[in-house]
N, C-alpha and C positions, 0 to 999 in steps of 0.2 A: 350182783350186789352181795357184799359179805355182811354178815350178821353175827351177833353174839347173843347166846341163850342165857337168861339168868332165871331159874326156876321155870314157870311156865311162861314167862314174859320173853318176847323176842323184840330186840331193839334194831332199828335201821341205823347204821352207821354211814349211809351215804348223804347224812345231813337232815335235819328236823325239817318238816313241812313249814313254810312260812316263818323262816328262822329267825326274822325280826320281832315277830310277837310270840313265838312258841315259848310255853314255859315262863311267862312273864307276870302272870296275874296272881297274886297271893290269895291264898284261902286259909281259913281259920283252923289252928289246931283245936277244935272244939267238936263237942258231939251234939251241940244244938243245931236242931234241924233247919230253923230259919236262918240262922248266921251262914250255914252251909248253903242253903238254896239261893241266899242273896249273892254270895261270891259265886257260885256257878251260874247265876243267871246271865245271860247275855248272848251266848253263841245261838241259842235257839230263836231269838229274834231275828238275827240276820238270816237263818234258815227259813224262818216263817214268812219273810219277805217275798221268797220266791212263789209262795202260794197265795199270792194276793197281788200280784204284779199286774200291769196293764193288760197283759195276755188274757188274765182270767176275767177281765171286767166284761168284755163283750159277750164271751160265752155265758157267764152267769146271769148278767141283766137281760141278755138276749133269751136265755131260757126261761126266765120268769116272764117276760113279755109275751112268748110264743105258747107256753105250756102251763103258765100259772105256777103253783107250787108243787107240781107233780114230781120235778127233779130234786127236791130237798134231800130226798134218800141217797141221790148220787153223790151230792157234797157229802154228806155223812160218810158214806162209804170211802171216798177218796181221801177224806181226812184221816180215817183210821189206817189206811194203808200208808199213808204219809208217816203217820206216828211210827209205824212197825218199822219202815225202811230207815228213817231217821235215827231211831234207836240203834238200829244195827250199825249205822254209819259211824255215829259217836262213839260206839263201843269198839269198832275196829280201830280209831284212832288213839284212843285211850290205852287199850290193852297192847297194840302192837308198836305203838309209837310211829305208825305209817298212815300215811292218808291213803284213799282209795286208789289215787292214781299211783303211788309208790309201791302199793301192794300189788297192783294189776301188773306194773312193769317188773317186778321181782318175779313173778310168776311166769312171764312170756319172753321171747325173744326180743332183740333190739329192734329188728324189723317190724315185728308185731307191735311194739310198744310205740314206733312211730307212726303206724297206721292209726292205732287206737287214739294217739294224741291229736291227729289232724280231724278225725271224725269228733273227737271230744271238744277239740277248740271250735269246730264249726257249730256244735249244739251250743256252745257258749255264746257264740257270735249270733245264733238265731235267738237265745233268751235275750241278749241285750238289744237286739232289734226292736223288740217290743218296748223295752225301757226308752231307748232313744225315741221312738216314734210318740210314745205316750208323753214324754217329757217336752217335745218340740211342740206338739199340739196344745197341751198345756199352756205353754208360754204364748202359743198364738191366741188362745181363747183368752187368757187372763190380760195380756198387755198388747196384743194385737202384733206380735213379732212374726214376719214372715216365715213359713216353715223351713225354708233353706237355711235362714240364719239360725234358727231355734235348734236346727240338727248340728249346725257348726257350734253353737254354744255348748251343746253337751259334751264337746270334747275336753272341756276344761273343768268338768267334773272330777276328772282324774286329779287335778291339782288339789281340790279340796280333800281329796282322799290321801293324797300325800300328807298335806298339812295335819290331818287327823292321825295319821299313823305316828308322826312325831310327838303328838299329844299323848299317845298310848291307846291301847286297843279298847280300854274301857270306855273311853270318851266316844269312840265309834259304837260301840254298843248302846250306850245312852242315847246318842243321837238317833240311832235307828229305831230304838224302843219308844221315843218321843214322836217320830214321824208315824209309826204303826199306831199308835194311841190317836193321833190327830185323824188319821183314815178312819178308824173305828168310830170315834165321835161324830165325824162328818156324816157318816152313813146312818149310824143310830138316830141321829137329828132327823134325817131325812124320811126314815123309816116311820119314826114315829108321827111325823106329819102325815104321813101316806095312810095311816090307819089300816094296816093290814087285817085280813080275815083270819083271826087266831086259829079257829077249828080247823079251817082249810090249810092253815100253814103247819100245824103238828101233824095233822093226817099225812102230810107230804112226807115226813121222816119214815113212813111205813112204805118199802117198795110196792109199786103197783105193777100189774101185767101190762098195763098200757104202756109203759117204758119199752118193752120189747118191740112197739111199732116202729115203723122205718126211720119217720121224722124225728121222733122222740129219741129213739136209740142212737141216732146220729148227733143229735144235740148233747146226750149223756157222754158219749165217747169224747166229745169235744171238751166237756167240763173236766172229764177225768185226764185226758191228754194235756190240758192247759194247767192241771193242779199238780201232777207228780212229774217233777223235772229232773234230769239227771245232774244237772250242775249242782244242786243241792247236796247230794250225796258226796260228791267230791269235797265241798264246802266244809260240811259239818265234820266229816273224819279229820280234817285238818284243824280248824278253829276249836275243836273239842279238846285239843293239845295245848291251849294256851294257858290253862290253870297250872300253877306250880304246887305240887305235892310230892310224896315221896313214891316215884315211879316203880320202884322195885320192891315195893312192899304190896302184897296182893291185897291187904286189907283197905289200905289208902286207894289203890286202882278200883277195888269195888265199890268204895265210897263215891269216887269220881264218877263211875259208870251210873252209879244210883241217881246222883244229883244232876248229872248231864241229862238224863233221861226226864227228870222232873222238869228241868228247865225247856227241853224240846217240847215235851207234851203240852205245858202250860201255854208256849208261845203258839205252838200249832192250834191249841183250841181257840185263841184269839184269831188266827187265820181263818179257822172254820168259821167263827161267828162273823167275820166281815165278809166271807163268801156268802154266808146265808143271807146276811144283810143286802147283799148286791142283788141275789135272786129275789127277795123279798120285795126290794124296790121296784125291779122289773116286773113282777106280779102285781103288785098293788098300784103302781101308776101307769105302766104301760101295756097291760095286758090287753091284746087286740090290736096293738099298733106295732108289732115287732118289724113289720116292713119299713118302717120310718127309722128304725134304730140301728142301722148298719155300722156306723161310725161313732168315734167318739164325739166329734161335732154335733151330730145328730142327736146323741144323748144330751149334749150340753144345752141344745136350744130346745129339746123338748121338755126339760124341766122348767122352763119358763113360758111354756106354751099351754094355756089352759084347756085348750081342744083336745090335747093329748094328756096332760097330767092333772087336769081337773083344778079344783079350787086351790090347791096347794101350789101350783106353779108360780114361781117368781124368780127374778134375777139373783136373788140371795141364794137359792138352792143351786142353781147353774154355777154360780161362783164357787161354792163350796164343793161342787163336784169337780171343778177344775184344779182347786187348791188340793184336793185329795190326789187327783191324778199326778199332779207335779210332785207331791210327796212319795207317792208310789215310785215314779220313775227315778227319783233320787236315791231311795233305799235301795232299788234294785242294781242301781249303777254301782253302789259300793260293793255289793256282794257279787256281782259279775265279774268286776275287775279283779277282786281277791281269788276268784275261782279260776281266772285265766292263769294266775301265777302258779297257783297250786298244781294245775294240769301240765303246765309247761316245765316245772321242775321235776314233777313226779315222774312223767312218762319219757321225757328226753334228757332229763338231767342238766338242762341248759342253765347256766348261771350268768346272768347279766344284771347290771343295775336294776334296784327296784321301780325306780322312776321310769327307766326305758321299758321295764317287762308291762308297766300298767299303761303306758301311752301306746304301746304296740297293741296291747289286747283291746284299748279302747278304739284305736284306729280300725281294726279289723272289723269291728262291730258297726262304727259309723259310716264307712265307705259304702256299703250296699244301700243304705237308707239315703245317704247323701246323693248317690248316682240316680236313685229311683225319684227323689225328690226333684232333682235337677232335670232328668228326663221327662217327667210328667207334669213340670211347671208348678209343683206344690198342690197337684191333686191329691186330696186326702183319701180318696177311695182307693187309689193305687197304693198309698203308704198301708192301708187297711188289708189289701190284698196280699202284700209283702208280709204283713204280720201274721196273715192266716197261713201262709206256705212255711213261715218259719216255725209255727207251733208244729206243722207236720213233720219237719225235719227232727224236731225235738222227739217226736214218737218214734222215729227210726232209731234215734241215738239211745235211747232210753234202756233197752235190753243190754246194751255195751257196758252200762254201769251197773243196773240192777242185778244182774245174774252173777257177775263176779262177786259183788257184795254179799249175797245171800251164802254163795259157796265159802268165801273166806271166813265168815262169822260163824258158819256151821262146822268149819274144821277144827277138831282138836289139836292137830300139829300146829296151826297157825294161832289158834285163840286159847290154847290150854284147857284142860279138862272142866276149869271152874268157869271160864268165860265163854265157852262155845255156846251157841244157840240150843236150847232144849229143843226135844225132838218136836214138841207142839208149835214152836216158834219157827223152827226149820221148815216144817211143814206149811205153815201160814206164808212163810216168805217164799217158798217155791211156787205155792199157789197164786199168790200175787204176782209174781214173776211172769208166770206162765199166762195168766188171766190178762195182764196188763199188755203183755206183748202181743196175745191175739187181738185184743180190742184194738191197739194201736195200729195193727195190721189193716184191720178193717176201716179204722179211721181213715188212714192213708190212702186205701182204695176209693172210700166214699168221696173223700175231699177231691182226688184227682179226676174222678168220673163226674 
C-alpha cells in the first residue's frame, strides 16, 4: 500500500474505510464543549452495543445468580480495559485515516493478511451467532415464532441496515442509542422492583480473594471474555472517521480525538451500568437458583415464577426481558454487519457492492445457527452450547486485534510524536493485552475440559 505523509499524519490512499459514510457527518466550527460533544456522539453507542450483547447476558446474570455481588469488581475492571482499548482504536482511525484492518494489512504480507482476515471473519461470525440466537429466541418468546423461522428472519435485518445507510449514518446512530436506552430502562425497572441489597452491592466493587477460587475465577473469566471483543476494535477505528473536519490540521485532529474519547467513555459507561444491572438482577432475584437459569428461555420463565423470583415475579417482567433481548440482538446485527465490511475491505482489499458485502457477511453468521437449529430440531440448549463455543473462539481471536492495536498506537512512526501513546498508556495497554491473552487461554482450556 502506498502512502503519503503530511506532517505527522499518515494518510492511506488505498481507499477510505466504509467509504460511503466516511467523512460525512459535519461538526461545528466552534469551541463550545457541548456542541462538539453532540456532534461527535454516536460512534461510541455502536461500539458499546458489543459490550451488552446477548452473549454477555448469560454470564452476567449467571454470575449474580451463582455468586451474588462478588463479581461486580470484574465488570468494573472489564469496562475500564474496554475504555482504554476503544480510545486507542478511535485514535488510530482519526490520526492515520486507516482502520485497524487496513493498518494491520499495511504492515504484513498479502498471505498473512488473508490468514488474519479469515480468523477475524470467523470472530465476527462468532459474535453474530450470539445476536442471531438472541433475536430468534426473543421472537419465539414474544410471538411464538419457531426458532428455525426466527433464525431465517434475522437474515432480513440486513435489508433494514441497507435502508438506514441510505438515510445517513446519524440515523443509524440515533436508532442504536434509542435501543440502548430501552435496554437500560427495562433492566433498571426490573432491578428497582427486585430491591437489591445495596451495602452488599457496593462491597462487590472491591475485588475479593474469593474470586481466585476455581468456580468464581471461571465465571469471572467468562465475564471478561464476553465483554472485551475483537470486532469492536475494528469497528471503532473505522466509524471514528465518519466526522468531517480538517484532517491535516493537528489541532482539529486533536479535538476529534478528544471528543471521540468522551463519546466512547460515556457510551461505555452506559454499557457498564447495563452489565451491572444484569448481574444485580441475577443476584437479587435468582441467587441460589443458578442451575435453573442456563438458557434465555429459562430466564424468561423464571421472571414470572414466584418460587424463583419471589413476590416481584410477573408476566410483565418476562415480556420486558424478551423485548430487551430483541433490542440487543437488533443493535448488534447493525454493528456486526458493518464490521464485516471493514475487515473485508481492510485485509484483502475486496471491492464488491455494499449490499452484496452485507448479505454475504450476514449469511456467513446465520448458516451455522440455521444448521444447528435444523439438526437439533429447535432445541434451545443446543443453541446455547453453540453460543458458548462462539465466545471461546472470540477469546482466541482477541490477541490478533488487541496486540497490533497497542503496537500501532504506541509507535511514533505511525502515530506521530503528538498522538502516540504516552509511556503509561502504552504500559497499561501492553499489561491489558498480556493479561487478557493469558486469561483467555485459561478460559479456553477450562471450557474445553
